[in-house]
Structure formats: structure tokens, C-alpha cells
C-alpha positions, 0 to 999 in steps of 0.5 A: 500500499502506498504512503499518502500523498505528502499535501494530503499528510499535511491537511490531517495533521493541520486538522488534527490539530484543530480538532485538538485546540477546539476541544481544548477551548471547550473544556476550558470555556466559562460555562454560560451566566444563566446556566452556572451556580455558585458552589456557595450559593444555597439551594432550598430543598424545597426548589428541588423537590417534586409536588409529590415528595412535597406532599408527602413531606406534609402529610408526614409533618401532620402525622409527627403533630397529631402524634405528639398531640396523641403522646400528651395525653395520659389516657393514650399512653395507658391504652398503648401499654395495655393493649402491647401487654395483650399481644405480649401475653398471648406470645408468653402464654405458649410458653408459660399459660398462666403467666400469659393468661396474667398478662392479657387479664391485666392488659384487657382491664386496662382498654377498659379502664380506658374506655370507662375513663373516656365515657366519663369525660364526655359525660362530665362535658354534658351531652354533645350536640351534633351540628351539620356544617351548615348549621355551623357555618357562620356567614360575615358578610360585610359591606364595602363601599356600594358592594356586598362581599360574602366570604366563603364558609368553613364547608365550603359554600356561601351563607349569608344573613337576610331579612324576609318581611324584617325577619332575619334569617340564613341562606345558603347561596346556590346558584344551580337553584332557579327559585329562592326556597324558604323552610316553613319556620322561615315563611312563618316568621316573616308574616306568610302562612304556609297553608295558604300559598299559591301554586304548587311545584316539583322541586329537584333535589341532591336529597331527590323531588319535593314539592312545594308552594310559591308565593310573593315575598313583599321584601327580601334584604341582603346588606345593601340589596332590597328586593321586593315582590320577589317570588319565594318557594316554601318548601317543607321537604328542605328542612330548616334550609333557606337557599336563596336561587338565581331569582334574587341574583338575577335581580343584582347589576352584577355578582362574581366570584373573586378568590373566596369572596362573593361579591354582590352589586346592586343597581341601586344600593340602600343604607346599611341595616341597623345591626 
């Protein structure tokens, strides 16, 4: 095989030198400013965590907090010790029956004692009144300028205080309800006889269908908003719940939700009602 021509060899040598020079400049060149991370710049661990990791950390933190709260309760520690004694007695019973049986007996007595102590504490505090989230949620609407602002309650619903012919009642605001509905008790408080209503209609609710009677309400007030001659439905099947529907909201100049606040804007704002 013949040797390469002198010109070809020179070109190959020059190309190799260029490649070596390019590699040397590339390896020794500084990284771009936007890609560089100084070694002395602190990087938070949260910034490098995925959403799943952050969720796991939050759940673990909450579990530790609740665990610390439980561990601080003497009855909880006694209950754990009693259950551990029952389990340990079951294992010892295979080797020493009488000792294992005694340990289990003492452990069971401890568990029963804790249960009795908890019951006595509950009884000493008096009767427990269970309330639905709707009943415990308290609307705290405010009037800002011409707007009535209603914050989201703890049950993730908007609740508002309203006056029906002067009688104060609480309403759940439901944009999916066509008509405003009130309970028979609210109707009587507003001076309306539930037995002498007008047209009977069928209402579709989350719990099924129920019937109601349409009546004309002289005046309904919410914050600085007054709606007169409003059609409402007396619905015995909905219990004590009053629902503010779209036939009230459509009388407004506008309404909107900003964050966790419902804002009602009337056409003609009225003076703030007396507390």
C-alpha cells in the first residue's frame, strides 16, 4: 500500500491540530452565566422537590404533629401499654400459660379502664350536640362601598344573613337553584301562612324530588340590597334550610366570585341595615 501524498498528510495533521485546539477551548471555556450555579449559593430543598415529595413531607409533618398531641394524653399512653401487654401475653402464653393469661387479663382490664375513663369525661362535659356543617357555618358578610361581600364559609359554601319582611334568617347561596326557597318556619317568621300559598311545584334536589308552594315575598334584604315582590317557594321537604336562588341574583347589577369571596353589586344600593 502506497504512502499518502505529502499534501494529504499535511492537511490531516492540520485538521487534527484544529480538533485538538477546539476541544481544549471547549473544555476550558466558562459555562454560560444562566447555566452556572455558584457553589456558595444556597439552594432550598423545597425548590428541588417534586409536588409528590412535598405532599408526602406535609403529610408526614401532620402525622408527627397529631402523634405528638396524642402522646401527650395520659390515657392514650395507658391504652397503648395495655394493648402491648395483651399482645405480649399472647406470646408468653404459649410457653408459660398461667403468666401469659395473667398478662392478657391485666391488659384487658387496662383497655376497659381507659374506655370507662373516656366515657366519664364525655358525660362530665354534658350532652354533645351534633351540628351539621351548614348549621355551624356562620356567614360574615360585609358592605364595602356599594358592594356586599360574602366570604366562603368553612363548609366551602357561601352563607348569607338576610331579612324576610324584617325577620332575620340564614340562606345558602346556590347558583344552581332557579328559585329562592324558604322553610315553613321562615315563612311564618316573615308573616306568611305556609298553608295559604299559591301554585304548587315540584323541586329537584340532591336528595330527590319534593314539592313546594310559590308565594310572593314583600321584601327581602341582603346587606345593602333590597328585592321587592320576590317569588319564593315554601319547601317543607328541605327541612330548615333556606336557599337563595338565581331569581334573586338576576336582579343585581352584577355578581362575581373573587378568590374566596362572593361579591354582590346592586343597581341601587340601600343604606346599611342596623345591626
